[in-house]
N, C-alpha and C positions, 0 to 999 in steps of 0.2 A: 438222883438217877431218873431219867425220863421214863414215863410209863410207856408201854407198848403202843397205846393209842396216839400219844403225842408224837412219838417217833414215826409212826405210820403217816400221820398228817404232814409232817415235815418232809418226809421222803416224797410223798405225792406232789407237794408244792414244787420241790426242786425238779421233779420230772416234768411237771407242767411248764415251768419257766424255760427249761431246756427245749421243750417241744416248740413253744411259741417263738423263742429266739431262733430256733432252727428254721422256722418258716420265713421270718424276715431275712435271715442269713441267705437262704436259698434264693429269695427274690432279688436281693442285692447282688449276689454272685451272678445271677442270670442277667441282671442289668449290665454288669461289667463285661460279661461274655459277649454282649451285643455291641460293645465299643471296639472299633477296629483301629482307632488311633487316639492316643492320649498325649498330645505334645507337651503339656504342662505338668504331667504326672499327677493329675487330680485324683486318680484312683490308686495311686501307688500303695497307700496304706490298707487297701482292701485285700488282705491276704489271710490265708489259713496256715496252721502249723502242719507238721509232718503227719499227724494223726488225722488230719482232715477237719479238726475243730479250729475255732478261732477265738481270739480274745473278743470281748463284747463288741458287737457291731456299732454300738453307741459311741465308740471311740474313733470310728472311721471318719475321714475327712468328708464334710458335707452332710453328715448324718446326725440327727438329734432324736433322742428317745424320751418317752414318758418315764415317770418314776417307776412304772411297772416293767420297764425295759423294752417297750414296744416302740418301733420307729414311727415317729410322728412328723418328721420334717426331712426332706431330701433336697439339698441345694447344691447343684453342680453347674452353676451359671458362669458364662464367659470364660470357659476353660478350653475352648477349641476342640472338644472331643468330637470324633466322627463315628458313624455307625448307625444302627437302628435302635429304636426303643423297644425293649423286650415286653412281651405280654405279661411276664411275671411281675411287673411293677404293680399290677392290679391286685396282687396278693398282700401288699402292704396295707392291710385293712384298717390300721389306725392312722394312716397318713392324713395329715391335715394341710401340709404345705409341700408343693412340688414345683420347683423352679429349675428349668433346664434352658433358660434364656441364653441366646447368643452363643450357640455352638454350631456344629455342622451335621446334626442328626438328620436322617432322611427316612424315606419310606412312609407308610401310613401311620396315622395316630392310632395306637392300640385301643380297640373297643373295650378291653378289660379295665381301662381307667374308669369306666362307669360303675365299677364295683366299689370305688373308694367313697363310701357314703359320708365320711367325715371330712372330705376335702373341701376347703374353703378358698384356696389359692392355687391356681393352675396356670403356669406360664410356660408355653412352648414356643414363644415368639423368637424371631431372628434365627431360624434354622432352615432346613430344606424339606420339611414335611410335605407330603403330597396326598392326593386323593381327597375324598369328601370328609366333611366333619362327621364323625361317627354319631349315629343316633343314640348310642348307649349313654352318651354324656347327659342326656335329658334327666337322668335319675340323680344328678348331683344337686340335690335341693339346698345344700348349705353353701354352694359355691357363690362367692361374692366377686371374685376377680377371675376373668377368663381372657388371657392374652394369647391369641393365635396369629397375630400379625407377622408380616414379613416371612411368609412361607410360600408354598406353591399349591395351596389348597384350591380345589375346583368344586364344581357343582353349585347348587343353589344355596341360598341363605336359609337355613332351617327355620320353619315356622315355630317349632317347639322351643326355640330360644326364648320365646315370649312367655313360656310357662315356668321359667326359673325364678322363683319368688324372691331370692335374696341377692340377685345379680346387681352389682353396683358399677363395675367397670367391664366393658365388653369392647375388645379391639380386634377387628377382623381385617384391618386395612392391609394394603400391599399383598394381596393374594390374586387369585384368578377366578373369583366367584362370579357367577352369572345369575340371570333372572331378576326378579323384582325384590323390593324391600317388603317383607311380609307385614301386613297390617297388625299381626299378633304382637309385634314388638312394642305396640302401644300399651301392652299390659305390664311392661317392666316399670312398675311404679317406683322402684327403688333405684333405677338407673341414674347415674350421674355423668358417665362418659360413654358415648356411643360413636365408635369410629368404624366407618365402612368405606373410607376413601381408597382410591387407586385400585378399583376392581373393574368389573364389566357389568355393573348393575344397570338395569333399564327401568322405564316406567316412571310413575309419579312418586312423590314422597307421600306416604300415608298421612292424612290430616291429623290422625290421632297422636302422632309423634309430637306435634306442637302443643299437646296438653300434658306431657309428662311433667309432673310437678317438681322433680328434683334435677332435671337435666341441666347440666352445666356446659358440656362440650358436645356439639353435634357436628360431625365432619363427614361429608360424602364427596369431597373433592375428587375430580378425575374419574368420573364414571360416565354413563351415557343416559343420565336421567333427564326427563323432559317435564313439560307441563309448567304450571305456575307454582310459585313458592307459597306454601300455606301461610296466610297472613298472621296466624298466631305466633309464629317464630319471632316476629318483629316486636312483640310485646310480652316476652317471657321474662318474668322477674328473676328467675334463677339462672338464665343463660349468660355464660361468660364468653364462650367462643363459638362462632357460627361460620362454617365454611361450606359453601356450595359451589365453589369455583370450578371452572373447566367442565361444565356439563352443557345442557342445551335448554335451560330454563328460559321462559319468555314472560312477557307481561311487565307491569310497572310495580314499583315499590309503593306500598300503601302510604297515604299522605300523613299518617300518624306514626310512621315507623320510628321506633326509639322512644316514644312517649312513656312507656312503662318497661324500660330496659335499663334499670339503674346499675346493673352489674356487668353489662356488656363491655368486653375489652377488645375483642377482635371481630371484625366483620369482613369476610372474604366472599365476594360475589362475582369476581372477575371471570372472564372467559365464558360468558353465556350470551343470551340474546335479549337481555333486559333493555327496556326503553323508557321513555318519559324523562321527567326531571328528577334531580336528586332532592329528596325531601329535606326541607330545612329542619324538620322535627328531629332528625338524627342528632342534632345538637343537644337534645335532652338526655341522650345517653352519655352523661358527663364523664363516665369512666373510659370512654372509647380511647384506645391508643393507636389502632390501625384501622383505616378504611381503605379497602381495595375493591374498586368498581371497574377496573381496567377491562378493555376488550369487550365492550358492550355497545349499546346504541343510545346511551344517555345523551340528552341534548339540553340546551339552555345554558345558563350560567351556574357556576358553583355558588350555592347560597353563602352569603356573607357570614351567616351564623356558624358555618362549619369552621371558620377561622377562629372561633372562640373556644373550640375544643383544644386541649393541650395534647395534640396527637404526637405520636412518634413517627408515623409513616402515613403518607397520603398518596395513593396510587390510583390515578384517573386516566391513564394512557389509553389511546385507541378508542375514543368515543367521538361524539360530535358536539362537545362542549365549546362555548364561545366566550370571548372577552374582547373588548375594544378599549380604545383610549378613554372612552366616556365611562364605561362600567365593566365589571366582570373580574377585575383584579383585586377587589376589596378583601376577599377572603385571605389573600396572601399578606395584605397589610396586617391583619389580625394575627396570623400565624407567626409573625416575627416576635411575638411576645412569649412564645413557648420555647423554653430552653431544652425540652426533651426531644423536639423535632429533629430528626436526622435525615429524612429524605422526602422529596417531592418528585413524583414521576408523573409528568403531565404531557408526554409526547403524543404526537399524532392526533391532534384535535383541531379545532378551528379558532385558536387564539390569535388575535391580531393586536395591533397597536404596539406601543413600546413597553418594555419591561418596566415595572414600577421601580423607582429608586429605593423603595422600602426593602427591596431584596437584599440590600447591603446590611440590613439590620438583623438578618437571620443569625441564629445562635452560632457561636464559634464551634460548637459541637456538631453543627450541620455537616453532612457528608456527601449527599447526592442530590444534584439538581438536574433534571432532564426535562427540557422544553422542546425537544427536537420535533421536526415535522409539523410545524405550525406556520402561521403567517406573521410572526412577530417581526416588527420593523424597528427602526431607530438604532441606536448604538448599544453596545454592551455596557451596562452601567459601570463606571470606574470603581464604584464602591464594592463591587462584587469581590474585589481582591481583599476585602476585610474578613471574608468568611474563611478564616485560616485553617479550619478543620476540613475543608472541602476535599473530597477524594475523587468525585466524578462530576464533571461539568460537560453536559451534552446539550448543545444548542444547534446542532446540525440541521440543515435544510429549513432555514427560515429566510427572512428578508433583511437580515441585519446588515447595517452599513457602518462606516467609520473604521477606526483602527482597533486592533487588539490592545486592551489597556496595558500601558507600560508596567504597571505594578503587578502584572500576572505572576511574576517571579516570587511574590510573597506567599503564594499558595503552596507551601513546602510539602504538604501532604497529598497533593493532587496526583492521582494515579492514571486518570483517563481524561483527556481533553479532546472533545469532538466539536469542531467549529466548521466542518466542511459544508459546502452547498449554500453559502451565503453570498453577500456582496461586500465583504470586508476588503479594505484597501490598506495601503501603507506597508511598512516593512514587518517582517517577523521580529518581534521584540528580542533584543539581545538578552534581556533578563529571563527569557524563557529557559535559558540554560541553567537557571537556579532550581528548576522543578525536578530535583534529583530523584524523586519517588515515582516519576512518570513512567507508566507502562505502555500507554497508547497515545499517540499524538497524530491527529488528523486535521489538517488545515486545507484540504483539497477543495477544488471548485470554488475559488474566491477570486479576487483581483489583487492579490498581494504582490508587491514589487520589491525591488532592492535585491540584495544578495542573501544567501542563507548564512545566518550567523554561526561562526565557528563554535560559539558557546553551546550549541546543541550537542557537541561532543561530550558534554558533562553528563548527559542523560544515560548513565551506565546501566539502568534497569529497563530501558526502552525495548519493547518487543515489536512495535509497529510504528513506522514513520511514513506518513503520506502527505506530501506537499504538492501533489500533481495538480495540473490545470490551474495555474496561476500565471503571474508575469515575472517570476523570479529570474534573475540574470546573474552573470558572472560565473566564476568557478565554484565547484562543489568543494567545501572545506574538507581537507584530508581527515580532520577530526571525526567526521561522520563515519568514516570507514573503520574507525577504531571501536565502534559500538558492537562488540561481540555479542551483546545481549539481543540484538535484532534477530528475531526468529520468524515472525509472521510475514512482514513485507517491508521493503523500502521502495516507495513509489515517488519518483521525481519527474514523471513524464509530463508532457504538455506545458513546458516552461520555455525560457530562453537561456538556459544554462549553456555554457560554452567551455572551451579549453579541453585539455586532454583528461581522460578518465584516470585518476591517480592509481598507481600500482598497489596502493594500500587496500584497494577493493578486495584483494584476496584474503583480507582478515575477517571478512563476513562469513565465517565458517558455519554459522547456525541459521543463516537466512534461507527462507523457503521461496520468496518471490522478490525479484528485482525488476523494476520498470524504469527505464531511462529514455523511453521513446519520445519523439517529438521535441527534441532540443537542438542544440548546435554543437554537440561534442565533436571534437576532431581527433586526429591521430589514430594510432592502432587500437584494436580491441585488445585489452591487456591479457597477456597469457596467464596472469595471476588469477583470472576468473576461474581457472581450473581448480583452484584451492577451495572454492565455495561449495563444499561437498554436499550441503543440504539443499541446494537450489533445485526447485521443481519447475519454476517459470522464470525465463529470462527474456525481457523485451528491450531491444536496443534499436528498434527501427526508427526511421525518420530522423537520422542525424547525419553527420559528415565524416563518419569513420572511414579511414583509408587502410591500405595494407591488406594482408590476407587474413582469412579466418584461422585463428590459432588452433592447432590440433589438441591443445591442452583442454579444450572444452569437452573432449570425449571422456575426461576423467569425472565429469558430473554424472554419476551413475543414476541419480534420482531424477534427472531432468526429464520432464515430459513435454515441455514446449519451449522452443527457441525461435525468436524473431529477430533477424538481422536485416530485414528488407529496407529498401530506400536509403541506402548509404552509398559509399564510393569504394566498396571492397573490390579487390582484384585477386587474381590468382585462381588456383584450383580449390575445389571443395575438399577438405581433408578426408581421406577415406576412413580415418578413424571414427568419424561421426556415424558411419554405417554400423559400427559395433555397439552403439548405444541401444541396448534392448528396450529401455524404458521410454525413449524419445518417440512421441506420437505425432508431434507437429513441428515442422521446420519450414521457416519462410526466409528465403534468401533472395526474393524477387527484387528487381530494379536495382541491381548493382552492376559491376563490370567483371563478373566471374567468368572463367573460361576453363577448358579442359574437361577431363573425364568426370562424369557424375557417378558416384559409388552405386553399387547394385543392391546392397543389403540394408536391413533395418528400415528406417523411415523412408529411404529412397525407393523402396519397393512398393510404397503406398502412395498412389497418385493423389488421394484426398488429403494426405497428411503432409505432402511435400510441395511447396510452391517455389518455382525457380523462374517465373516469367520475367522478362526484361533483362535476361542475360544471354545475348544472342550467340556467344562464343562457347556455350556449354555443348557437350556432345556425349554420346554413349548413354549409359544408364539403362534402366528397365525399359522394356519394349513399350509399355503403356505410356511412357513419357513422350514417345514419338520424337526423340531428338536425333539429329544426324549422327552417323557412326563416326568414331574417332579414327583418324588416319594414323598409320604407323608403318615402320619399315617392313614389317611382316606382310603388309598388304601387297608388296611387290613380288613376294615369293610365289611359287607355283608348284604344282605336282608334276610328276614325270609325264602323266597323260596330257596335262595342259601344255607342256613343252612340245609334245608331239603335234598337238593341235596348232600351236603357234608356228611350227616349221612349215605347216601346210598353208595356214591362213596369212602368215606375215607378208609374203610377197604381194598377195592380192590386196591386203589392207594398205600396204605401203604405196602401191600404185594408186589406190583410190584416194590416198591422202595427199598425194603430190600437188594436185591442183588446188585443194583448199589451203594447203600450207603456203603455196605461192601467193594466193589471193590474200592470205592473212598478213604476209610480209609486206605486200604492197599497201594494204590497209593501214598497218602500223606506221609505215613511213609517212603516209599521208596524214595520219592522226598526230604524229610527232611534229610534222611540219605545221599542222593546224595549231597545235598547242604552242609551238614556238612562235608562230605568228600572233597568237593571242597574247602571249607574254610580251612579245615585242611591241604589239599595238598598245598594250597597257603602259609599257615603259615609255613609248613615244608620247603618249598622252601626258605622262607626268613631266617629261623633260621639255616638251614643246612650250610650256608656259614659262620656262626659266631661260636665263641667258646662257647657261652652260651646256655643252654637249655631253653625251654619255662618255664614261671613262672605262678603261680596260682594267683587267685584274692586275696587270703589271704596274699600271699607274697607281692603283690603290696600295699595292704591296710596297712600292717605293715611298708613297706618301706616309705610310705608317711604319717605315723601317722594317718591312717584312712582317707586319702585324706583331711587332715586338711587344713583349709582356709589359715593358715600361710604359707603353702607350695605351695599355688596356684600361679603359675607364670603368667598365663593369660588364657583367654577363647576366643574361636572362634565360628563360626556357628555350626560346627559339634562336638564340644567337648571342653575339658579343658586340660591344661598341668600343672602337679604338679612336684615339685622337690622332689627327694627321694634318698634313699641309699639302694642298694641291695648288698647282699653278694654273689659274683659269683666267679666261677673258671675261671681264665683268660687264661688258657691253657688246651688243651685237654689231654695232657700227664701228668698233675699234679694230685696228689691224691685229693680225695674229700675234705680232711681236709684243702687243700690249698686255701680256699675261701678268697677273699679280698673284702673290702668295696668299692663299685663303685658308684660314683655320677651319677644319671640318671635323665632323663626327661621323665615322663610318660604321654603320650597323651591318655586320656580316651574319647572314642567316645560316644556322646549322641545319642543313637539309637532311641530316640523318634523323632529325626529330619528326615524328608524325605530325603533319599539319603545318610544318614550316613553310613549304611551298605555297600552301593555301594562304598562310598569313602574309607572305610576300605579295601575292597577287591582290589580296584584300587591301593591304596598305596602299599599294599602287593605285587601285581603283578609287579608294577614298581620297588620296592626295590629288588624284586627277580632277575630282569634282568638287572637293571641299574648298571653301573660302571662308576661313574662320579665324578670328583674332587669337584664339588660344593654341593654334597649331604652329609648330616650329616649321620654318621655311625649309623645303627640300632643295638641295643643290643639284644633285644628279643621281644616277643609279647605275648599277653594273649587273649584267646578266651574261656570264661568260663561263670559261673553264679555268681552273686553277693550275698550278705548276704540275700537278699530278694528273691532269686531264679530267679532273672531277668537276661536276657541275658547281658553279659559284654564282651566288646572288648577293647583292648588297645595296643598301640605300645610303646616300650621302646627304647629311644635314649641315646647316650652319652650326658651327661649334659655339655654344653659349656657356662660358665657364661657370656662371653662377646659376645656371638652370638645373632643375632636377633631372637626373638621369632617367627617371621614370618616364619622362616625356619621349625618350628614344626607345626604351625597352618595352614599355607597356602603353602605348597610346591606345586607350580604350576605343578611340575613334577608328583606329586601324583594324581592330579585331571585330568590332561590330559592323563596320562598314557604313555607319551613319553618324551624322552630327546632330546632337540634341542638347537641350537644357540640362538633362540628367547627366550628360557627359561633362558639362560645365561644373555641375555640383561636385562630381567625382574629382575633377582636377583641383577644384578649390579645397576639397577635404584633404587630398594628398598633400597639397602645398602647405596647408595649415598644420598638418601633422609634422611635416618636415621642420617647420618653424618651432613648434612646441617641443619636439623631441630632439631636434638637433641631429637627425639622421636622414639620409636619403633612402629610398626604397631598396637600393642595391648595396647598401653598406653592410659590412660584416657585423655579426653579433645579433642579428634578428632571429637566429634559430634556423634549423634545417627546414627549408621549404616554406618559411613564413613570409607573408607579405607585411608591409609596414602597418596596415590597419590591424592585422592579426596580432602583431607584436605588441601594439598598444592595448588592444582589447584584453589581452591576457593579464594585464596589470590593472585594468580599470574596474572600479575606481579606488579600491582599498589600497593598492600598492602603486599608485600612479607616480609617486615620487621616484620610483626606481627607474622609470623610463623618461621622465621629463628632463629637458636640458637644465643642468644644475644652475646655470646662470639666471634662469627664470624663477627659481624657487625663492619665495620671500623669507626674510628673517623676521618672524613675528614676535611681538611681545605678548605675554599671556592675556592681557586685557584688551588687545586690539582686535577688532572684528570689522568686517566690511558689510555694508548694508546691501543685501540682495533680496530677491523676491521668491515667491513660491507659486506663481500662477502659471507660467508657461509650461507646456507639456514636455518640452524638450530640454531646455536649459534651466528651467525653473526661475527665470528672471522676469521681473515686471516692475513697473513703477507704481502699481496700485497697492500691493500688499508686500510688506517687508519683514524679514527676520534677520537675526544676527548670526553670521557665519564667518569663518576665517577667510583670509585671502586665498588660501589653497583652493577654496570652492570656485573662485573665479577661473583658475586654471582648469579645474575639473570640468567646469561648464563649457569652456572653450574646447576642450578635448571631446566632450560629448557632441558638440556641434560638428566637429571634424568627422567623428565616427559616423554620425547620422548622414553626412554627405557621402560617405564611402561605402555604404551598404551595397551588397552584391546586386540585389534586384533594383533596377532603376526606379520602379514605382515606390520603393520603400525609402528612397532618399529624401532628405530635406531639400526643398528647392532653394534657389539662390536668393529669392526674395525673403524667405523665412530665415535663411542663414545670415543674411545681412542685418535683418531686424534683431536677431538674437545677439549677434556680435555687438551691435550698437548698444543694446541694453547691458551687456556685460561690461563694455567699456565705460558706460555712464556710471554704473554701480561702483566700479573700481575708482573712478575719478571722484565720485561723490564721497567715498570713504576717505579719500586723501584730502578732502577739503576744497575741491575745485569749485570755482564760481559758476553760477548758472550759465553765463555767456560761453564758458568753455564747453559745458555739457551740450549746449545747443549747436555747437559748431559742427 
């Protein structure tokens, strides 16, 4: 049985343990009380029973105790708890380890933490603590780790931090600290990591910091520090990571930098104002993996010794470094021996000359090559396609020439290809469609030709496609509009693309910007564009779009800019566009729009709405100063106005009698004058021929009442009928000597605007023209028809084998002048008729299409669909015809030859025909060039068939 003394001691011990445990319990419960949200249930086990007592706190989650039952460790990190940190935590007097990393705690850091004299590890990083660093923490003499980074701490950097004798790791980065770096930090003789980056610190770096004997990582990135970098940092044997990037340091690097830095791994000095040359001595820091000197003013060449380092990353962009064909690229030759290298960023310098072929020997693990914004010339090395691990290739804005390597499709991992702003030529390689990992493709501002390969439709991850400002031609493949991944931009502007815009354009539902301006697109603006709900910018100006503006565009709620200028759009502006609240800029200038201009939205903003060059528009906001729109309501009047009219009407009527009379007389005289002008013109035409003018009745009889069976064809301004007239073929023969003459009667449809003008223009031209290519006119008719309507017609010699286009569209008639360009146009039309087997007025050309437009729509990929089948060759697989690649139009020459199929002969002939038929006369191939090209095509075809030289020279 225990003695009374022993029992007393045991009882006192139990009471003491209960008391001390109660102190820790209260502190932890106060901590929990400060938590306002516990999404992961981190403190769920922190509970008491009904009597207010609890099982030992040492069993609570995140709590560890000593053998005596005192709380020594509290770890509630990365649990997402919210709230404030209770001052009661300072009562955990035996606490050695406090980790609250990565939560959402806010408010000030409790000064009571300064009472935790045994604390060696304190991490409050990645929270939302604010205010200044409490001075009470200076008493934590055993603290080795202090992590306060990624908060909202303000105020200066405390000088007393330099008095903490055991501190090894100090991270205050990513806060809002201001002021200077205290020189007292040079007293932290045990410090290994000092991170002060991404604050607002100013001034110099204290020189004493470069003498810290154990410093391994020093980072002051992203502050406002100035002055020169203390030289001692470049020869610290302990230093492994050194980052002073994005400040305002100036001066040069010491010539012996790196000589005594055997452990240096990372050197980040970018974004400063450093100058001079790059020291070759850096190569002595043999452990270097990353050198970043970008965005400074370094000059000269990259030392060849740098290439001997086995770097992982070399970042030298935005300096004034040089290289030429003679020297400066040697460092790159050496770097090809390093398998660890994954990126070279060397854009915006003064590099020139050609890229060395050694670039093809870069490691298969190499991922990023950026040489943009230099003066690099020559071709893209074909061997670059061997770097199969390449993810980013940025060569934009150099002086590169030649073609894009055919093997580009081997770079299966490529995500970004930037070749814009060079002088590249040739086609877009079909194999580019194999780059199925590609996210961004920019080939703009080059001289690429040919058509857009449909294989680009395979790039199902593409977010940006820019092919603008090239010489690309033909139709846009419908496959491109199936790229639903396109979200940033599709820019095809500034090319020679043609045809209608496919309806599949509505599938681009994620696209923010579409630019199609400066091409030759025809047809309607697709209503399906209204399905592109993500569009913010839509540029379709400078094309040949016709029809009206589709109201469906008003469904593009996010659209801020719409440009439809310089097209051939007609009709009224849809009032729905005025309901687009986000539309800030609308340009419909230089079209043929008419009718009421809406009043709301962008139409009320004179600076945001441009409608110049549409003379038939009316109404709209007052500031637009358009004429009012007339309506039936304008003729109505009020009762008071009627009363006024009853009084004023007799007076006004009398006053108008005389002017009305004069007006009638003037109109009669004008009509007579017009009739005399027409008659004079007709006489001028007929006087030079043997035949007299004919009447409407004679022409009706000659064509069997303009019977449909005699209809040869129809055009915009009229129809042509075959008929037979009995005419006297010689002036000196008697009237009885009439003969039956086969004629073509062109009857003008005077309901069409411009038809009368066209009749007079043709009369005037035929009066003065003497040209071998014009069909002879027989006579003409200006009379009235059976219904007393105005009737005008021209009668030509009927030529059964001649193109109807010579009657329906004589360019000479519409232009009023005879020219060599007209000869070329006629030759081109005739050549197309031969090759296609269709006349310009044949059916099957498509609604409103001309013969050149019909052929262009299939040229060159689908040319077999429009060629006369009898011309298509039956080729053996091994048979090819020798043709050339020198001529700029048909690509035929006798100086340089390649092997292509017989089909190419026909394609080249079609190309000559289309070149002669271009709309603008100055763009047409002249007859001398056309004859030379056709001669070369003929010779190449004959040569391939084994013709003798004598035949070729004929």
